[in-house]
C-alpha positions, 0 to 999 in steps of 0.5 A: 306825146307831151313833147310832140304837142309842145313841138307842134305848138311852137311850130304851127300857126295857131288860130283859136275862136275864144279868148279863153283858148288864146289864154290857154295856148299862151299859158301852156305853150307860150304861143300867142294864138291868133283869135278869130271870134265865133260868128253868128248869122243873126238874120238866120236866128231871127227867122228860125222856126221850131222844127217838129221832130218825128218819133217819141221823145226825148230828142237831143241835138249836138251842134258843132264839129264831130271828130274822134277827139270829141267822142268818148265812147267806142 
C-alpha cells in the first residue's frame, strides 16, 4: 500500500486546501502540491439565522464531505 501511495503521489496532479497539507505532501512524498485555499461565503454567513431543530437534544452536525476514509465505524 505504501508503494502504491508513493507511486500515486509521484504521478498524480495534487491539489490541497491548506498550507499544512501542502507541507505534509512535500515532506512525505516530495510533491509540491498546488494550494487552493478554502473559501467562505461571507454574505451567507452574515445572513444566517438559527435553525430550530426538532426532537430532543442534544443535536450535533457534521459539515464536510462524507466518504469511507472518514468513517471509523462499521
